[in-house]
PyMOL Python script that loads the backbone (N, CA, C, O; Angstrom):
from pymol import cmd

cmd.read_pdbstr("""\
ATOM      1  N   MET A   1     -14.202  11.070  40.073  1.00  0.00           N
ATOM      2  CA  MET A   1     -13.210  10.282  39.542  1.00  0.00           C
ATOM      3  C   MET A   1     -12.507  11.269  38.556  1.00  0.00           C
ATOM      4  O   MET A   1     -13.110  11.633  37.545  1.00  0.00           O
ATOM      5  N   SER A   2     -11.170  11.735  38.847  1.00  0.00           N
ATOM      6  CA  SER A   2     -10.873  13.153  38.150  1.00  0.00           C
ATOM      7  C   SER A   2     -10.354  13.021  36.709  1.00  0.00           C
ATOM      8  O   SER A   2     -10.382  12.014  36.002  1.00  0.00           O
ATOM      9  N   ASN A   3     -10.039  13.823  36.517  1.00  0.00           N
ATOM     10  CA  ASN A   3     -10.003  14.337  34.693  1.00  0.00           C
ATOM     11  C   ASN A   3      -8.299  13.968  34.908  1.00  0.00           C
ATOM     12  O   ASN A   3      -7.583  14.708  35.582  1.00  0.00           O
ATOM     13  N   PRO A   4      -7.832  12.852  34.305  1.00  0.00           N
ATOM     14  CA  PRO A   4      -6.631  12.837  33.680  1.00  0.00           C
ATOM     15  C   PRO A   4      -5.745  13.831  32.683  1.00  0.00           C
ATOM     16  O   PRO A   4      -4.517  13.916  32.664  1.00  0.00           O
ATOM     17  N   PHE A   5      -6.577  14.470  31.963  1.00  0.00           N
ATOM     18  CA  PHE A   5      -6.092  16.075  31.752  1.00  0.00           C
ATOM     19  C   PHE A   5      -5.828  16.921  31.986  1.00  0.00           C
ATOM     20  O   PHE A   5      -5.471  17.875  31.296  1.00  0.00           O
ATOM     21  N   ASN A   6      -5.944  16.782  33.111  1.00  0.00           N
ATOM     22  CA  ASN A   6      -5.733  18.306  33.350  1.00  0.00           C
ATOM     23  C   ASN A   6      -4.882  17.498  35.108  1.00  0.00           C
ATOM     24  O   ASN A   6      -5.130  17.787  36.279  1.00  0.00           O
ATOM     25  N   SER A   7      -4.079  16.668  34.640  1.00  0.00           N
ATOM     26  CA  SER A   7      -2.950  16.463  35.909  1.00  0.00           C
ATOM     27  C   SER A   7      -2.040  16.690  35.330  1.00  0.00           C
ATOM     28  O   SER A   7      -2.137  16.799  34.107  1.00  0.00           O
ATOM     29  N   PRO A   8      -0.870  16.842  35.936  1.00  0.00           N
ATOM     30  CA  PRO A   8       0.119  17.898  35.895  1.00  0.00           C
ATOM     31  C   PRO A   8       1.520  17.110  35.024  1.00  0.00           C
ATOM     32  O   PRO A   8       2.489  17.633  34.473  1.00  0.00           O
ATOM     33  N   LYS A   9       1.121  15.608  35.187  1.00  0.00           N
ATOM     34  CA  LYS A   9       2.238  14.786  34.756  1.00  0.00           C
ATOM     35  C   LYS A   9       1.781  15.287  32.958  1.00  0.00           C
ATOM     36  O   LYS A   9       2.559  15.864  32.198  1.00  0.00           O
ATOM     37  N   PHE A  10       0.202  14.835  32.582  1.00  0.00           N
ATOM     38  CA  PHE A  10      -0.104  14.927  31.110  1.00  0.00           C
ATOM     39  C   PHE A  10       0.215  16.430  30.972  1.00  0.00           C
ATOM     40  O   PHE A  10       0.488  16.619  29.787  1.00  0.00           O
ATOM     41  N   LYS A  11       0.322  17.874  31.847  1.00  0.00           N
ATOM     42  CA  LYS A  11       0.560  18.933  30.656  1.00  0.00           C
ATOM     43  C   LYS A  11       2.493  18.877  30.569  1.00  0.00           C
ATOM     44  O   LYS A  11       3.090  19.470  29.671  1.00  0.00           O
ATOM     45  N   GLN A  12       3.118  18.183  31.503  1.00  0.00           N
ATOM     46  CA  GLN A  12       4.111  18.288  31.247  1.00  0.00           C
ATOM     47  C   GLN A  12       4.588  17.597  29.633  1.00  0.00           C
ATOM     48  O   GLN A  12       5.254  18.094  28.724  1.00  0.00           O
ATOM     49  N   ILE A  13       3.885  16.184  29.776  1.00  0.00           N
ATOM     50  CA  ILE A  13       3.827  15.765  28.707  1.00  0.00           C
ATOM     51  C   ILE A  13       3.624  16.770  26.963  1.00  0.00           C
ATOM     52  O   ILE A  13       4.347  17.123  26.032  1.00  0.00           O
ATOM     53  N   HIS A  14       2.327  16.855  27.331  1.00  0.00           N
ATOM     54  CA  HIS A  14       2.068  17.494  26.133  1.00  0.00           C
ATOM     55  C   HIS A  14       2.726  18.678  26.002  1.00  0.00           C
ATOM     56  O   HIS A  14       3.140  18.845  24.855  1.00  0.00           O
ATOM     57  N   GLU A  15       3.039  19.792  26.960  1.00  0.00           N
ATOM     58  CA  GLU A  15       4.578  20.370  26.752  1.00  0.00           C
ATOM     59  C   GLU A  15       5.750  20.133  25.828  1.00  0.00           C
ATOM     60  O   GLU A  15       6.293  20.862  24.999  1.00  0.00           O
ATOM     61  N   GLN A  16       6.000  18.747  26.268  1.00  0.00           N
ATOM     62  CA  GLN A  16       7.315  19.134  25.292  1.00  0.00           C
ATOM     63  C   GLN A  16       6.995  18.027  24.144  1.00  0.00           C
ATOM     64  O   GLN A  16       7.941  17.398  23.669  1.00  0.00           O
ATOM     65  N   VAL A  17       5.752  17.800  23.721  1.00  0.00           N
ATOM     66  CA  VAL A  17       5.096  17.231  22.378  1.00  0.00           C
ATOM     67  C   VAL A  17       4.664  18.534  21.543  1.00  0.00           C
ATOM     68  O   VAL A  17       5.232  18.749  20.472  1.00  0.00           O
ATOM     69  N   SER A  18       3.910  19.196  21.900  1.00  0.00           N
ATOM     70  CA  SER A  18       3.667  20.308  21.361  1.00  0.00           C
ATOM     71  C   SER A  18       4.725  21.514  21.495  1.00  0.00           C
ATOM     72  O   SER A  18       4.823  22.389  22.355  1.00  0.00           O
ATOM     73  N   THR A  19       5.549  21.225  20.237  1.00  0.00           N
ATOM     74  CA  THR A  19       6.309  22.137  19.910  1.00  0.00           C
ATOM     75  C   THR A  19       5.616  23.002  18.661  1.00  0.00           C
ATOM     76  O   THR A  19       4.995  22.534  17.706  1.00  0.00           O
ATOM     77  N   PRO A  20       5.858  24.166  18.903  1.00  0.00           N
ATOM     78  CA  PRO A  20       5.030  24.901  17.538  1.00  0.00           C
ATOM     79  C   PRO A  20       4.942  24.795  16.087  1.00  0.00           C
ATOM     80  O   PRO A  20       3.932  24.353  15.540  1.00  0.00           O
ATOM     81  N   ASN A  21       6.137  25.251  15.345  1.00  0.00           N
ATOM     82  CA  ASN A  21       6.214  25.757  14.241  1.00  0.00           C
ATOM     83  C   ASN A  21       7.975  24.751  13.778  1.00  0.00           C
ATOM     84  O   ASN A  21       8.283  24.231  12.705  1.00  0.00           O
ATOM     85  N   SER A  22       8.400  24.790  14.476  1.00  0.00           N
ATOM     86  CA  SER A  22       9.464  23.532  14.366  1.00  0.00           C
ATOM     87  C   SER A  22       9.549  22.145  13.625  1.00  0.00           C
ATOM     88  O   SER A  22      10.327  21.762  12.751  1.00  0.00           O
ATOM     89  N   ILE A  23       8.585  21.568  14.204  1.00  0.00           N
ATOM     90  CA  ILE A  23       8.268  20.439  13.882  1.00  0.00           C
ATOM     91  C   ILE A  23       7.698  20.439  12.816  1.00  0.00           C
ATOM     92  O   ILE A  23       7.704  19.312  12.321  1.00  0.00           O
ATOM     93  N   ILE A  24       6.956  21.544  11.925  1.00  0.00           N
ATOM     94  CA  ILE A  24       6.547  21.296  11.068  1.00  0.00           C
ATOM     95  C   ILE A  24       8.302  21.719   9.801  1.00  0.00           C
ATOM     96  O   ILE A  24       8.976  20.982   9.082  1.00  0.00           O
ATOM     97  N   GLY A  25       8.352  22.608   9.992  1.00  0.00           N
ATOM     98  CA  GLY A  25       9.701  23.021   9.299  1.00  0.00           C
ATOM     99  C   GLY A  25      10.982  21.893   9.076  1.00  0.00           C
ATOM    100  O   GLY A  25      11.730  21.715   8.114  1.00  0.00           O
ATOM    101  N   VAL A  26      10.900  21.316  10.213  1.00  0.00           N
ATOM    102  CA  VAL A  26      11.628  19.729   9.976  1.00  0.00           C
ATOM    103  C   VAL A  26      10.566  18.609   9.095  1.00  0.00           C
ATOM    104  O   VAL A  26      10.541  18.138   7.958  1.00  0.00           O
ATOM    105  N   ALA A  27      10.005  18.538   9.938  1.00  0.00           N
ATOM    106  CA  ALA A  27       9.069  17.619   8.841  1.00  0.00           C
ATOM    107  C   ALA A  27       8.898  18.006   7.202  1.00  0.00           C
ATOM    108  O   ALA A  27       8.743  17.212   6.274  1.00  0.00           O
ATOM    109  N   PHE A  28       8.964  19.259   7.154  1.00  0.00           N
ATOM    110  CA  PHE A  28       8.428  19.628   5.551  1.00  0.00           C
ATOM    111  C   PHE A  28       9.983  19.309   4.495  1.00  0.00           C
ATOM    112  O   PHE A  28      10.171  18.893   3.352  1.00  0.00           O
ATOM    113  N   ALA A  29      10.736  19.707   5.470  1.00  0.00           N
ATOM    114  CA  ALA A  29      12.331  19.546   4.890  1.00  0.00           C
ATOM    115  C   ALA A  29      12.571  17.974   4.724  1.00  0.00           C
ATOM    116  O   ALA A  29      13.064  17.571   3.671  1.00  0.00           O
ATOM    117  N   PHE A  30      12.240  17.095   5.721  1.00  0.00           N
ATOM    118  CA  PHE A  30      12.751  15.453   5.524  1.00  0.00           C
ATOM    119  C   PHE A  30      11.664  15.202   4.688  1.00  0.00           C
ATOM    120  O   PHE A  30      12.195  14.886   3.623  1.00  0.00           O
ATOM    121  N   GLY A  31      10.432  15.156   4.540  1.00  0.00           N
ATOM    122  CA  GLY A  31      10.098  14.792   3.414  1.00  0.00           C
ATOM    123  C   GLY A  31      10.536  15.389   1.969  1.00  0.00           C
ATOM    124  O   GLY A  31      10.533  14.703   0.947  1.00  0.00           O
ATOM    125  N   SER A  32      10.802  16.356   2.003  1.00  0.00           N
ATOM    126  CA  SER A  32      10.704  17.066   0.440  1.00  0.00           C
ATOM    127  C   SER A  32      12.857  16.937   0.632  1.00  0.00           C
ATOM    128  O   SER A  32      13.573  17.660  -0.061  1.00  0.00           O
ATOM    129  N   CYS A  33      13.320  16.144   1.430  1.00  0.00           N
ATOM    130  CA  CYS A  33      14.631  15.898   0.634  1.00  0.00           C
ATOM    131  C   CYS A  33      14.375  14.321   0.252  1.00  0.00           C
ATOM    132  O   CYS A  33      14.712  14.013  -0.892  1.00  0.00           O
ATOM    133  N   PHE A  34      13.724  13.109   1.218  1.00  0.00           N
ATOM    134  CA  PHE A  34      13.541  11.886   1.191  1.00  0.00           C
ATOM    135  C   PHE A  34      12.984  11.451  -0.157  1.00  0.00           C
ATOM    136  O   PHE A  34      13.397  10.375  -0.592  1.00  0.00           O
ATOM    137  N   LEU A  35      11.775  12.396  -1.146  1.00  0.00           N
ATOM    138  CA  LEU A  35      10.868  11.874  -1.995  1.00  0.00           C
ATOM    139  C   LEU A  35      11.960  12.464  -2.862  1.00  0.00           C
ATOM    140  O   LEU A  35      12.134  11.837  -3.907  1.00  0.00           O
ATOM    141  N   ALA A  36      12.836  13.652  -2.656  1.00  0.00           N
ATOM    142  CA  ALA A  36      13.571  13.799  -3.995  1.00  0.00           C
ATOM    143  C   ALA A  36      14.911  12.959  -4.251  1.00  0.00           C
ATOM    144  O   ALA A  36      15.407  12.682  -5.343  1.00  0.00           O
ATOM    145  N   VAL A  37      15.381  12.617  -2.957  1.00  0.00           N
ATOM    146  CA  VAL A  37      16.457  12.110  -2.952  1.00  0.00           C
ATOM    147  C   VAL A  37      16.739  10.178  -3.210  1.00  0.00           C
ATOM    148  O   VAL A  37      17.415   9.655  -4.097  1.00  0.00           O
ATOM    149  N   SER A  38      15.908   9.448  -2.033  1.00  0.00           N
ATOM    150  CA  SER A  38      15.227   8.249  -1.665  1.00  0.00           C
ATOM    151  C   SER A  38      14.120   7.903  -2.722  1.00  0.00           C
ATOM    152  O   SER A  38      14.457   7.038  -3.529  1.00  0.00           O
ATOM    153  N   SER A  39      13.316   8.236  -2.811  1.00  0.00           N
ATOM    154  CA  SER A  39      12.218   7.884  -2.949  1.00  0.00           C
ATOM    155  C   SER A  39      12.542   7.750  -4.931  1.00  0.00           C
ATOM    156  O   SER A  39      12.924   6.749  -5.538  1.00  0.00           O
ATOM    157  N   ASN A  40      12.226   9.091  -5.487  1.00  0.00           N
ATOM    158  CA  ASN A  40      12.898   9.032  -6.361  1.00  0.00           C
ATOM    159  C   ASN A  40      13.617   8.176  -6.911  1.00  0.00           C
ATOM    160  O   ASN A  40      13.121   7.295  -7.614  1.00  0.00           O
ATOM    161  N   THR A  41      14.950   8.279  -6.687  1.00  0.00           N
ATOM    162  CA  THR A  41      16.059   7.170  -7.196  1.00  0.00           C
ATOM    163  C   THR A  41      15.777   5.952  -6.604  1.00  0.00           C
ATOM    164  O   THR A  41      16.571   5.104  -7.013  1.00  0.00           O
ATOM    165  N   ARG A  42      14.810   5.419  -5.646  1.00  0.00           N
ATOM    166  CA  ARG A  42      14.357   3.903  -5.842  1.00  0.00           C
ATOM    167  C   ARG A  42      13.537   3.644  -6.945  1.00  0.00           C
ATOM    168  O   ARG A  42      13.495   2.610  -7.611  1.00  0.00           O
ATOM    169  N   TYR A  43      12.805   4.805  -7.097  1.00  0.00           N
ATOM    170  CA  TYR A  43      11.695   4.391  -8.337  1.00  0.00           C
ATOM    171  C   TYR A  43      12.149   4.598  -9.802  1.00  0.00           C
ATOM    172  O   TYR A  43      11.551   3.937 -10.651  1.00  0.00           O
ATOM    173  N   GLN A  44      13.365   5.629 -10.296  1.00  0.00           N
ATOM    174  CA  GLN A  44      14.176   5.077 -11.438  1.00  0.00           C
ATOM    175  C   GLN A  44      14.729   3.991 -11.831  1.00  0.00           C
ATOM    176  O   GLN A  44      14.600   3.623 -12.998  1.00  0.00           O
ATOM    177  N   ILE A  45      15.399   3.327 -10.977  1.00  0.00           N
ATOM    178  CA  ILE A  45      16.146   2.086 -10.662  1.00  0.00           C
ATOM    179  C   ILE A  45      15.019   0.944 -11.400  1.00  0.00           C
ATOM    180  O   ILE A  45      15.133   0.425 -12.510  1.00  0.00           O
ATOM    181  N   ILE A  46      13.702   0.713 -10.196  1.00  0.00           N
ATOM    182  CA  ILE A  46      12.885   0.010 -10.390  1.00  0.00           C
ATOM    183  C   ILE A  46      12.341  -0.190 -11.629  1.00  0.00           C
ATOM    184  O   ILE A  46      12.353  -1.314 -12.130  1.00  0.00           O
ATOM    185  N   ASN A  47      11.688   1.108 -12.397  1.00  0.00           N
ATOM    186  CA  ASN A  47      11.098   1.399 -13.499  1.00  0.00           C
ATOM    187  C   ASN A  47      12.323   1.088 -15.186  1.00  0.00           C
ATOM    188  O   ASN A  47      12.131   0.693 -16.336  1.00  0.00           O
ATOM    189  N   GLY A  48      13.700   1.629 -14.250  1.00  0.00           N
ATOM    190  CA  GLY A  48      14.815   0.506 -15.576  1.00  0.00           C
ATOM    191  C   GLY A  48      15.197  -0.441 -15.758  1.00  0.00           C
ATOM    192  O   GLY A  48      15.583  -0.967 -16.802  1.00  0.00           O
ATOM    193  N   LEU A  49      15.098  -1.061 -13.989  1.00  0.00           N
ATOM    194  CA  LEU A  49      15.030  -2.795 -14.405  1.00  0.00           C
ATOM    195  C   LEU A  49      13.927  -3.496 -15.104  1.00  0.00           C
ATOM    196  O   LEU A  49      13.996  -4.455 -15.873  1.00  0.00           O
ATOM    197  N   GLU A  50      12.568  -2.620 -14.555  1.00  0.00           N
ATOM    198  CA  GLU A  50      11.236  -3.468 -15.389  1.00  0.00           C
ATOM    199  C   GLU A  50      11.371  -3.328 -17.336  1.00  0.00           C
ATOM    200  O   GLU A  50      10.870  -4.212 -18.031  1.00  0.00           O
ATOM    201  N   ARG A  51      12.110  -2.103 -17.980  1.00  0.00           N
ATOM    202  CA  ARG A  51      12.205  -1.548 -19.071  1.00  0.00           C
ATOM    203  C   ARG A  51      13.190  -2.973 -19.593  1.00  0.00           C
ATOM    204  O   ARG A  51      12.813  -3.501 -20.639  1.00  0.00           O
ATOM    205  N   VAL A  52      14.697  -3.719 -18.728  1.00  0.00           N
ATOM    206  CA  VAL A  52      15.636  -4.353 -19.309  1.00  0.00           C
ATOM    207  C   VAL A  52      14.715  -6.076 -19.295  1.00  0.00           C
ATOM    208  O   VAL A  52      14.734  -6.792 -20.296  1.00  0.00           O
ATOM    209  N   VAL A  53      14.113  -6.413 -18.231  1.00  0.00           N
ATOM    210  CA  VAL A  53      12.885  -7.274 -18.250  1.00  0.00           C
ATOM    211  C   VAL A  53      11.689  -7.423 -19.356  1.00  0.00           C
ATOM    212  O   VAL A  53      11.236  -8.468 -19.823  1.00  0.00           O
ATOM    213  N   GLU A  54      11.444  -6.558 -19.538  1.00  0.00           N
ATOM    214  CA  GLU A  54      10.311  -6.643 -19.865  1.00  0.00           C
ATOM    215  C   GLU A  54      10.178  -6.445 -21.994  1.00  0.00           C
ATOM    216  O   GLU A  54       9.362  -6.431 -22.916  1.00  0.00           O
ATOM    217  N   ALA A  55      11.573  -6.343 -21.703  1.00  0.00           N
ATOM    218  CA  ALA A  55      12.423  -6.330 -23.462  1.00  0.00           C
ATOM    219  C   ALA A  55      13.324  -7.295 -23.764  1.00  0.00           C
ATOM    220  O   ALA A  55      13.934  -7.318 -24.833  1.00  0.00           O
ATOM    221  N   SER A  56      13.488  -8.329 -22.643  1.00  0.00           N
ATOM    222  CA  SER A  56      14.249  -9.644 -22.944  1.00  0.00           C
ATOM    223  C   SER A  56      13.294 -10.265 -23.187  1.00  0.00           C
ATOM    224  O   SER A  56      12.152 -10.036 -22.790  1.00  0.00           O
ATOM    225  N   PRO A  57      13.832 -11.533 -24.193  1.00  0.00           N
ATOM    226  CA  PRO A  57      13.295 -12.577 -24.975  1.00  0.00           C
ATOM    227  C   PRO A  57      12.519 -13.361 -24.171  1.00  0.00           C
ATOM    228  O   PRO A  57      11.420 -13.806 -24.501  1.00  0.00           O
ATOM    229  N   LEU A  58      13.139 -13.567 -22.975  1.00  0.00           N
ATOM    230  CA  LEU A  58      12.300 -14.578 -22.318  1.00  0.00           C
ATOM    231  C   LEU A  58      11.139 -13.965 -21.643  1.00  0.00           C
ATOM    232  O   LEU A  58      10.401 -14.770 -21.075  1.00  0.00           O
ATOM    233  N   ALA A  59      10.887 -13.002 -21.593  1.00  0.00           N
ATOM    234  CA  ALA A  59       9.773 -12.237 -21.151  1.00  0.00           C
ATOM    235  C   ALA A  59       8.496 -11.762 -21.895  1.00  0.00           C
ATOM    236  O   ALA A  59       7.353 -11.470 -21.543  1.00  0.00           O
ATOM    237  N   LYS A  60       9.294 -11.814 -23.287  1.00  0.00           N
ATOM    238  CA  LYS A  60       8.286 -11.899 -24.775  1.00  0.00           C
ATOM    239  C   LYS A  60       7.122 -13.499 -24.714  1.00  0.00           C
ATOM    240  O   LYS A  60       5.925 -13.609 -24.982  1.00  0.00           O
ATOM    241  N   LYS A  61       8.128 -14.511 -24.251  1.00  0.00           N
ATOM    242  CA  LYS A  61       7.883 -15.620 -24.613  1.00  0.00           C
ATOM    243  C   LYS A  61       7.017 -16.226 -23.511  1.00  0.00           C
ATOM    244  O   LYS A  61       6.202 -17.079 -23.864  1.00  0.00           O
ATOM    245  N   VAL A  62       7.100 -15.849 -22.048  1.00  0.00           N
ATOM    246  CA  VAL A  62       6.681 -15.919 -20.754  1.00  0.00           C
ATOM    247  C   VAL A  62       5.953 -14.566 -19.867  1.00  0.00           C
ATOM    248  O   VAL A  62       6.269 -14.366 -18.694  1.00  0.00           O
ATOM    249  N   PRO A  63       4.817 -13.572 -20.689  1.00  0.00           N
ATOM    250  CA  PRO A  63       4.981 -12.909 -19.701  1.00  0.00           C
ATOM    251  C   PRO A  63       4.955 -12.913 -18.434  1.00  0.00           C
ATOM    252  O   PRO A  63       5.607 -12.069 -17.820  1.00  0.00           O
ATOM    253  N   PRO A  64       4.027 -14.075 -17.626  1.00  0.00           N
ATOM    254  CA  PRO A  64       4.376 -13.953 -16.288  1.00  0.00           C
ATOM    255  C   PRO A  64       5.471 -13.614 -15.660  1.00  0.00           C
ATOM    256  O   PRO A  64       5.551 -12.955 -14.623  1.00  0.00           O
ATOM    257  N   VAL A  65       6.543 -14.184 -16.460  1.00  0.00           N
ATOM    258  CA  VAL A  65       7.719 -14.127 -15.977  1.00  0.00           C
ATOM    259  C   VAL A  65       7.875 -12.456 -15.527  1.00  0.00           C
ATOM    260  O   VAL A  65       8.077 -12.115 -14.361  1.00  0.00           O
ATOM    261  N   ALA A  66       7.743 -11.504 -16.660  1.00  0.00           N
ATOM    262  CA  ALA A  66       7.628 -10.346 -15.837  1.00  0.00           C
ATOM    263  C   ALA A  66       7.053  -9.825 -15.184  1.00  0.00           C
ATOM    264  O   ALA A  66       7.293  -8.859 -14.460  1.00  0.00           O
ATOM    265  N   MET A  67       5.840 -10.654 -15.429  1.00  0.00           N
ATOM    266  CA  MET A  67       4.704  -9.903 -14.036  1.00  0.00           C
ATOM    267  C   MET A  67       5.673 -10.484 -12.625  1.00  0.00           C
ATOM    268  O   MET A  67       5.987  -9.666 -11.761  1.00  0.00           O
ATOM    269  N   ALA A  68       6.032 -11.732 -12.520  1.00  0.00           N
ATOM    270  CA  ALA A  68       6.902 -11.920 -11.540  1.00  0.00           C
ATOM    271  C   ALA A  68       7.696 -11.300 -11.124  1.00  0.00           C
ATOM    272  O   ALA A  68       7.690 -10.786 -10.006  1.00  0.00           O
ATOM    273  N   PHE A  69       8.559 -11.224 -11.962  1.00  0.00           N
ATOM    274  CA  PHE A  69       9.812  -9.934 -11.334  1.00  0.00           C
ATOM    275  C   PHE A  69       8.835  -8.299 -11.384  1.00  0.00           C
ATOM    276  O   PHE A  69       8.420  -8.227 -10.227  1.00  0.00           O
ATOM    277  N   THR A  70       8.513  -7.524 -11.848  1.00  0.00           N
ATOM    278  CA  THR A  70       8.094  -6.588 -11.417  1.00  0.00           C
ATOM    279  C   THR A  70       7.348  -6.442 -10.387  1.00  0.00           C
ATOM    280  O   THR A  70       7.154  -5.279 -10.032  1.00  0.00           O
ATOM    281  N   VAL A  71       6.395  -8.079  -9.218  1.00  0.00           N
ATOM    282  CA  VAL A  71       5.475  -7.583  -8.334  1.00  0.00           C
ATOM    283  C   VAL A  71       6.937  -7.956  -6.967  1.00  0.00           C
ATOM    284  O   VAL A  71       6.864  -7.400  -5.871  1.00  0.00           O
ATOM    285  N   GLY A  72       8.113  -8.915  -7.291  1.00  0.00           N
ATOM    286  CA  GLY A  72       8.905  -9.188  -6.479  1.00  0.00           C
ATOM    287  C   GLY A  72       9.479  -7.895  -6.264  1.00  0.00           C
ATOM    288  O   GLY A  72       9.469  -7.515  -5.093  1.00  0.00           O
ATOM    289  N   VAL A  73      10.118  -6.913  -7.362  1.00  0.00           N
ATOM    290  CA  VAL A  73      10.872  -6.049  -7.244  1.00  0.00           C
ATOM    291  C   VAL A  73       9.923  -5.073  -6.551  1.00  0.00           C
ATOM    292  O   VAL A  73      10.444  -4.755  -5.483  1.00  0.00           O
ATOM    293  N   ARG A  74       8.773  -4.481  -6.714  1.00  0.00           N
ATOM    294  CA  ARG A  74       7.768  -3.598  -6.074  1.00  0.00           C
ATOM    295  C   ARG A  74       7.958  -3.646  -5.167  1.00  0.00           C
ATOM    296  O   ARG A  74       8.351  -2.722  -4.455  1.00  0.00           O
ATOM    297  N   PHE A  75       7.597  -5.510  -4.652  1.00  0.00           N
ATOM    298  CA  PHE A  75       7.613  -5.686  -2.996  1.00  0.00           C
ATOM    299  C   PHE A  75       8.769  -5.524  -1.936  1.00  0.00           C
ATOM    300  O   PHE A  75       8.647  -5.286  -0.734  1.00  0.00           O
ATOM    301  N   ALA A  76       9.580  -5.656  -2.453  1.00  0.00           N
ATOM    302  CA  ALA A  76      11.374  -5.643  -2.128  1.00  0.00           C
ATOM    303  C   ALA A  76      11.255  -4.182  -2.105  1.00  0.00           C
ATOM    304  O   ALA A  76      11.388  -3.752  -0.959  1.00  0.00           O
ATOM    305  N   ASN A  77      11.032  -3.201  -3.059  1.00  0.00           N
ATOM    306  CA  ASN A  77      11.546  -2.043  -2.985  1.00  0.00           C
ATOM    307  C   ASN A  77      10.748  -1.479  -1.833  1.00  0.00           C
ATOM    308  O   ASN A  77      11.204  -0.790  -0.920  1.00  0.00           O
ATOM    309  N   ASN A  78       9.275  -1.930  -2.027  1.00  0.00           N
ATOM    310  CA  ASN A  78       8.268  -1.598  -0.660  1.00  0.00           C
ATOM    311  C   ASN A  78       8.568  -1.354   0.690  1.00  0.00           C
ATOM    312  O   ASN A  78       8.177  -0.449   1.427  1.00  0.00           O
ATOM    313  N   ILE A  79       9.466  -2.478   0.943  1.00  0.00           N
ATOM    314  CA  ILE A  79       9.859  -2.922   2.610  1.00  0.00           C
ATOM    315  C   ILE A  79      11.022  -2.135   2.646  1.00  0.00           C
ATOM    316  O   ILE A  79      11.182  -1.305   3.541  1.00  0.00           O
ATOM    317  N   TYR A  80      11.912  -2.332   1.689  1.00  0.00           N
ATOM    318  CA  TYR A  80      13.104  -1.383   1.977  1.00  0.00           C
ATOM    319  C   TYR A  80      13.039   0.377   1.966  1.00  0.00           C
ATOM    320  O   TYR A  80      13.758   1.110   2.645  1.00  0.00           O
ATOM    321  N   GLY A  81      12.256   0.694   1.256  1.00  0.00           N
ATOM    322  CA  GLY A  81      12.037   1.950   1.617  1.00  0.00           C
ATOM    323  C   GLY A  81      11.442   2.146   3.135  1.00  0.00           C
ATOM    324  O   GLY A  81      11.912   2.840   4.037  1.00  0.00           O
ATOM    325  N   GLY A  82      10.044   1.168   3.146  1.00  0.00           N
ATOM    326  CA  GLY A  82      10.098   1.826   4.406  1.00  0.00           C
ATOM    327  C   GLY A  82      11.120   1.668   5.710  1.00  0.00           C
ATOM    328  O   GLY A  82      10.678   2.082   6.782  1.00  0.00           O
ATOM    329  N   MET A  83      11.798   1.378   5.700  1.00  0.00           N
ATOM    330  CA  MET A  83      13.176   0.783   7.114  1.00  0.00           C
ATOM    331  C   MET A  83      13.435   1.832   6.477  1.00  0.00           C
ATOM    332  O   MET A  83      12.970   2.719   7.192  1.00  0.00           O
ATOM    333  N   GLN A  84      13.970   2.397   5.407  1.00  0.00           N
ATOM    334  CA  GLN A  84      15.096   3.765   4.778  1.00  0.00           C
ATOM    335  C   GLN A  84      13.994   4.940   5.546  1.00  0.00           C
ATOM    336  O   GLN A  84      14.315   5.677   6.478  1.00  0.00           O
ATOM    337  N   PHE A  85      13.047   4.901   5.082  1.00  0.00           N
ATOM    338  CA  PHE A  85      12.358   6.260   5.844  1.00  0.00           C
ATOM    339  C   PHE A  85      11.894   6.276   7.727  1.00  0.00           C
ATOM    340  O   PHE A  85      11.621   7.133   8.567  1.00  0.00           O
ATOM    341  N   VAL A  86      12.021   4.818   7.672  1.00  0.00           N
ATOM    342  CA  VAL A  86      11.797   4.560   9.660  1.00  0.00           C
ATOM    343  C   VAL A  86      13.350   5.287   9.982  1.00  0.00           C
ATOM    344  O   VAL A  86      13.384   6.055  10.944  1.00  0.00           O
ATOM    345  N   ASP A  87      14.567   5.072   9.237  1.00  0.00           N
ATOM    346  CA  ASP A  87      15.681   5.524   9.725  1.00  0.00           C
ATOM    347  C   ASP A  87      16.128   6.636   9.342  1.00  0.00           C
ATOM    348  O   ASP A  87      16.962   7.167  10.075  1.00  0.00           O
ATOM    349  N   TRP A  88      15.766   7.257   8.224  1.00  0.00           N
ATOM    350  CA  TRP A  88      15.681   8.756   7.934  1.00  0.00           C
ATOM    351  C   TRP A  88      14.397   9.799   8.691  1.00  0.00           C
ATOM    352  O   TRP A  88      14.267  10.930   8.224  1.00  0.00           O
ATOM    353  N   ALA A  89      13.757   9.490   9.508  1.00  0.00           N
ATOM    354  CA  ALA A  89      12.619   9.776  10.109  1.00  0.00           C
ATOM    355  C   ALA A  89      13.755  10.255  11.501  1.00  0.00           C
ATOM    356  O   ALA A  89      13.934  11.450  11.740  1.00  0.00           O
ATOM    357  N   ARG A  90      14.485   9.105  12.367  1.00  0.00           N
ATOM    358  CA  ARG A  90      14.919   8.473  13.506  1.00  0.00           C
ATOM    359  C   ARG A  90      16.344   9.608  13.571  1.00  0.00           C
ATOM    360  O   ARG A  90      16.780  10.231  14.540  1.00  0.00           O
ATOM    361  N   TRP A  91      16.892   9.566  11.955  1.00  0.00           N
ATOM    362  CA  TRP A  91      18.214  10.604  11.954  1.00  0.00           C
ATOM    363  C   TRP A  91      18.150  11.694  11.682  1.00  0.00           C
ATOM    364  O   TRP A  91      19.172  12.379  11.629  1.00  0.00           O
ATOM    365  N   SER A  92      16.180  12.501  11.266  1.00  0.00           N
ATOM    366  CA  SER A  92      15.898  14.158  11.325  1.00  0.00           C
ATOM    367  C   SER A  92      15.523  14.595  12.269  1.00  0.00           C
ATOM    368  O   SER A  92      15.420  15.818  12.372  1.00  0.00           O
ATOM    369  N   GLY A  93      15.100  13.537  13.552  1.00  0.00           N
ATOM    370  CA  GLY A  93      14.318  13.626  14.720  1.00  0.00           C
ATOM    371  C   GLY A  93      12.616  14.242  14.320  1.00  0.00           C
ATOM    372  O   GLY A  93      12.016  15.181  14.842  1.00  0.00           O
ATOM    373  N   VAL A  94      12.288  13.559  13.507  1.00  0.00           N
ATOM    374  CA  VAL A  94      11.194  14.089  13.147  1.00  0.00           C
ATOM    375  C   VAL A  94      10.443  12.949  13.871  1.00  0.00           C
ATOM    376  O   VAL A  94       9.413  13.475  14.292  1.00  0.00           O
ATOM    377  N   GLN A  95      10.455  11.589  14.237  1.00  0.00           N
ATOM    378  CA  GLN A  95       9.882  10.127  14.717  1.00  0.00           C
ATOM    379  C   GLN A  95      10.949  10.392  16.102  1.00  0.00           C
ATOM    380  O   GLN A  95      11.022   9.549  16.996  1.00  0.00           O
TER     381      GLN A  95
END
""", "prot")
cmd.dss("prot")
cmd.show_as("cartoon", "prot")
cmd.util.cbc("prot")
cmd.orient("prot")
């Protein structure tokens, strides 16, 4: 049985995948930009919405309303953030 890691096809694929330092710089710049622009902005918006809802008279009378709103908004934010991360990764060439 031959070793598949010594095959010319594997070596060709490995050379294409293993780019030394260029991917590290791109990944760092991408991650920093994504966190600074997208994640932070979305977090600030979610935090502001939660404060408004928690201060409302309805949420003070029925606390589960505020909790349900928080769970729903954070869940939607998580889904949207994941989709946005994949889009940005494809755009920047990291993925």
